[in-house]
C-alpha positions as CSV (number, residue, x, y, z in Angstrom):
1,M,-5.6,-95.5,-25.4
2,D,-3.9,-97.4,-22.6
3,A,-0.6,-96.2,-21.2
4,T,0.8,-99.5,-21.7
5,I,0.3,-99.5,-25.4
6,W,3.4,-97.3,-25.8
7,P,5.7,-99.8,-24.3
8,L,4.3,-102.5,-26.8
9,A,4.7,-100.0,-29.7
10,T,8.3,-99.3,-28.8
11,A,8.7,-103.1,-28.9
12,M,7.1,-103.3,-32.2
13,F,9.6,-100.9,-33.3
14,T,12.6,-102.8,-31.9
15,T,11.1,-106.1,-33.7
16,G,11.1,-104.3,-36.7
17,L,14.7,-102.8,-36.2
18,L,16.1,-106.3,-35.7
19,G,13.6,-108.4,-37.9
20,G,14.7,-105.7,-40.6
21,M,18.3,-106.9,-40.2
22,S,17.7,-110.8,-39.5
23,H,14.9,-111.3,-41.9
24,C,13.3,-108.8,-44.1
25,A,16.7,-107.8,-45.7
26,G,16.7,-111.2,-47.3
27,M,13.0,-110.9,-48.8
28,C,12.7,-107.2,-49.2
29,G,16.2,-106.5,-50.1
30,P,15.9,-107.4,-53.9
31,F,13.1,-105.2,-54.3
32,V,15.2,-102.2,-52.7
33,L,18.2,-102.8,-55.0
34,A,16.0,-103.0,-58.1
35,Q,14.5,-99.6,-57.4
36,V,18.0,-98.3,-56.3
37,S,19.5,-99.6,-59.5
38,A,16.5,-98.0,-61.7
39,R,16.8,-94.8,-60.0
40,G,20.6,-94.7,-61.2
41,A,22.0,-94.6,-57.6
42,V,24.2,-97.7,-58.2
43,A,27.8,-97.6,-57.4
44,P,29.9,-99.6,-59.9
45,N,32.5,-100.5,-57.5
46,V,29.8,-102.1,-55.0
47,P,29.5,-105.9,-56.7
48,D,25.8,-106.2,-55.6
49,G,24.4,-103.1,-56.3
50,G,25.0,-100.5,-53.2
51,A,25.0,-96.9,-53.6
52,L,28.5,-96.1,-52.4
53,A,30.4,-94.3,-55.0
54,M,33.8,-92.5,-55.7
55,G,32.9,-88.9,-56.4
56,G,32.5,-85.4,-54.7
57,P,29.9,-84.6,-52.0
58,P,27.2,-83.5,-54.3
59,V,27.1,-86.9,-56.3
60,M,27.3,-88.9,-52.9
61,L,24.3,-86.7,-51.6
62,A,22.4,-87.5,-54.6
63,R,23.1,-91.4,-54.5
64,L,22.3,-91.3,-50.8
65,R,18.7,-89.8,-51.4
66,G,18.3,-92.0,-54.0
67,A,19.1,-95.0,-52.2
68,M,16.8,-94.2,-49.2
69,L,13.7,-94.7,-51.3
70,L,11.4,-92.6,-49.0
71,P,8.4,-92.9,-50.9
72,Y,8.7,-96.5,-51.2
73,H,9.1,-96.8,-47.5
74,L,6.3,-94.4,-46.7
75,G,4.0,-96.6,-48.7
76,R,4.9,-99.5,-46.8
77,I,4.6,-98.1,-43.5
78,T,1.2,-96.6,-44.8
79,T,0.1,-100.2,-45.3
80,Y,1.4,-101.7,-42.3
81,A,-0.4,-98.8,-40.4
82,F,-3.8,-99.5,-42.4
83,L,-3.6,-103.3,-41.6
84,G,-2.9,-102.4,-38.0
85,G,-5.8,-100.0,-37.5
86,M,-8.3,-102.8,-39.4
87,A,-6.9,-105.5,-37.3
88,A,-7.4,-103.5,-34.1
89,A,-11.0,-102.3,-35.4
90,T,-12.0,-105.7,-36.0
91,G,-10.9,-107.2,-32.8
92,G,-12.7,-104.3,-31.1
93,T,-15.8,-104.4,-33.0
94,A,-16.3,-108.1,-32.4
95,V,-16.1,-107.4,-28.6
96,R,-18.5,-104.8,-28.7
97,A,-20.9,-106.8,-31.0
98,T,-20.6,-109.9,-28.6
99,G,-19.4,-109.0,-25.4
100,F,-17.0,-111.7,-25.4
101,H,-13.7,-109.8,-24.1
102,W,-12.1,-113.0,-24.4
103,L,-11.8,-112.6,-28.1
104,L,-9.3,-109.8,-27.5
105,I,-7.4,-112.1,-25.0
106,L,-7.4,-115.0,-27.4
107,A,-5.8,-112.5,-30.2
108,L,-3.1,-111.5,-27.8
109,G,-2.5,-115.1,-26.7
110,L,-2.3,-116.1,-30.5
111,A,0.4,-113.2,-30.8
112,T,2.3,-114.6,-27.6
113,L,2.8,-117.9,-29.2
114,L,3.7,-116.5,-32.5
115,F,6.4,-114.3,-30.9
116,L,7.5,-117.5,-29.0
117,R,7.8,-119.6,-32.1
118,Q,10.0,-116.7,-33.7
119,G,12.1,-116.8,-30.8
120,L,12.6,-120.4,-30.8
121,M,13.1,-120.5,-34.4
122,G,15.9,-118.0,-33.9
123,L,17.5,-120.1,-31.3
124,G,17.2,-122.9,-33.8
125,E,19.9,-121.0,-36.1
126,F,22.5,-122.4,-33.5
127,W,20.6,-125.8,-32.5
128,P,19.3,-127.4,-35.6
129,L,17.6,-130.1,-33.5
130,L,15.3,-127.1,-31.7
131,R,14.6,-125.5,-35.4
132,R,13.4,-128.9,-36.5
133,L,11.0,-129.3,-33.6
134,T,9.7,-125.9,-33.9
135,G,9.0,-126.4,-37.6
136,G,11.6,-124.0,-38.8
137,G,12.4,-126.2,-41.6
138,G,9.3,-125.0,-43.0
139,E,10.4,-121.4,-42.6
140,G,12.4,-121.7,-45.8
141,R,9.2,-123.1,-47.7
142,A,7.4,-120.1,-46.3
143,G,10.1,-118.0,-47.6
144,G,9.9,-119.7,-50.9
145,V,6.2,-119.2,-51.0
146,G,6.8,-115.6,-50.0
147,A,9.2,-115.1,-52.8
148,R,7.1,-116.5,-55.4
149,L,4.3,-114.4,-54.2
150,G,6.5,-111.4,-54.4
151,A,7.5,-112.3,-57.9
152,A,4.1,-112.8,-59.1
153,L,3.1,-109.3,-57.2
154,A,5.8,-107.5,-58.9
155,A,5.0,-108.8,-62.2
156,P,2.3,-106.2,-63.0
157,L,4.1,-103.6,-60.9
158,R,7.3,-103.7,-63.3
159,P,6.2,-100.2,-64.8
160,L,6.4,-98.9,-61.5
161,F,9.9,-100.3,-60.7
162,A,10.9,-98.9,-64.1
163,Q,10.3,-95.3,-62.7
164,P,10.2,-95.9,-58.9
165,T,10.1,-92.1,-57.9
166,G,7.3,-90.2,-56.2
167,I,4.0,-91.7,-56.6
168,N,5.5,-94.6,-58.4
169,G,7.6,-95.3,-55.2
170,L,4.6,-94.8,-52.8
171,A,2.5,-97.1,-54.7
172,L,5.2,-99.6,-54.9
173,G,5.4,-99.6,-51.3
174,M,1.9,-99.6,-50.5
175,A,1.3,-103.0,-52.6
176,L,4.5,-104.6,-51.3
177,G,3.6,-103.9,-47.8
178,F,0.9,-106.9,-48.5
179,L,3.7,-109.3,-48.9
180,P,3.4,-112.4,-46.0
181,C,5.6,-112.1,-43.1
182,G,5.8,-114.1,-39.9
183,L,7.0,-111.2,-37.7
184,L,4.0,-109.0,-39.7
185,Y,1.6,-111.5,-38.7
186,A,2.7,-111.8,-34.9
187,A,2.5,-107.6,-34.9
188,L,-0.9,-107.6,-36.4
189,A,-2.3,-110.2,-34.1
190,S,-1.0,-108.2,-31.1
191,A,-3.0,-104.9,-32.6
192,M,-6.1,-107.2,-33.0
193,G,-5.8,-108.0,-29.3
194,I,-5.6,-104.3,-28.5
195,G,-9.1,-103.7,-30.0
196,D,-8.0,-100.0,-30.3
197,P,-7.6,-98.7,-34.1
198,V,-5.3,-95.7,-33.1
199,A,-3.3,-98.1,-30.8
200,G,-3.3,-100.6,-33.8
201,I,-2.0,-97.7,-36.2
202,A,0.8,-96.6,-33.9
203,M,1.9,-100.0,-33.2
204,M,2.3,-101.1,-36.9
205,A,3.7,-97.7,-37.8
206,G,6.6,-98.1,-35.5
207,F,6.8,-101.7,-36.8
208,G,7.5,-100.4,-40.1
209,A,9.6,-97.6,-39.0
210,G,11.8,-100.0,-37.3
211,T,12.4,-101.8,-40.5
212,L,13.8,-98.6,-42.1
213,P,17.5,-99.0,-41.1
214,A,18.1,-102.3,-42.6
215,L,16.6,-101.5,-45.8
216,W,18.4,-98.2,-45.9
217,L,21.6,-99.8,-45.3
218,I,21.1,-102.5,-48.1
219,G,20.2,-99.6,-50.5
220,I,23.3,-97.7,-49.7
221,I,26.0,-100.6,-49.4
222,G,24.4,-103.3,-50.7
223,Q,23.1,-106.6,-49.6
224,T,26.4,-108.5,-49.4
225,A,28.2,-105.8,-47.3
226,S,25.4,-105.8,-44.8
227,Q,25.8,-109.5,-43.9
228,Q,27.7,-108.6,-40.5
229,W,24.8,-106.8,-39.3
230,R,22.3,-109.5,-40.3
231,R,24.7,-111.9,-38.1
232,L,24.2,-109.4,-35.1
233,A,20.7,-109.3,-35.6
234,R,20.5,-113.1,-35.5
235,L,22.0,-113.3,-32.2
236,L,19.6,-110.3,-30.6
237,M,16.1,-111.5,-32.1
238,P,15.6,-114.5,-29.9
239,P,15.7,-112.7,-26.8
240,L,13.6,-109.8,-28.3
241,M,10.9,-112.1,-29.5
242,F,10.6,-113.4,-26.0
243,F,10.4,-110.1,-24.4
244,N,7.7,-109.3,-26.7
245,A,6.1,-112.6,-25.9
246,F,6.2,-111.5,-22.4
247,M,4.9,-108.0,-23.1
248,V,1.8,-109.6,-24.8
249,A,1.0,-112.0,-22.5
250,R,1.2,-109.1,-19.9
251,M,-1.3,-107.3,-21.6
252,A,-3.3,-110.2,-21.8
253,A,-3.3,-111.0,-18.2
254,H,-4.2,-107.1,-17.6
255,L,-7.3,-107.6,-19.9
256,W,-8.1,-111.0,-18.1
257,G,-7.7,-109.1,-14.5
258,G,-9.7,-106.1,-15.9
């Protein structure tokens, strides 16, 4: 594995961290709250189902453990790591079979464009004209498609949602890790451009780990109470997306020069 992979993996972690606050919270938050509710970690004094509650330390600790949904998140990260390894293996195999190293550069170029688009769409939160020019209006439609797909996928998983502990929670996370997501596509394109399955796994595991704080926060204090953190994340997301685009483009230039 090239040593330059680790800065990129760190960038993927940061992408997951801020993306979890600004994007994943809206899409995956309902799944988290449904499981927290089913596990009995819901606080009656938090309107939208956070896990905070009045009570002694043992009660609070039990509720916090329930709200963290560790099996579920382990399942999600497992799926992301699997997809990262498969994407990188696909890119590496294609290059070895054809000798066309430009295929990896093409994948990295696609990732660069996807990150740039995410950054411009983030700026569109403050400049509506820019949002329209970058197709940001379609993000709502894409989110609607994702929500409908999530609902369709969740229907056969209802028995798992009823008891989202242990292996059930793990299975839920693995299944819902396949939900469509623009940030996920950009990260996977980056992994494909690396061409190294181990590096792809590390990058996507870092991305998944980065989403944990936001979803833990939603499970613990509820979705409405986390809005202030989402506003901060929206401010930080555009420069991070542009930085990711720079890092991936730098990797493409390194391959081109090699």
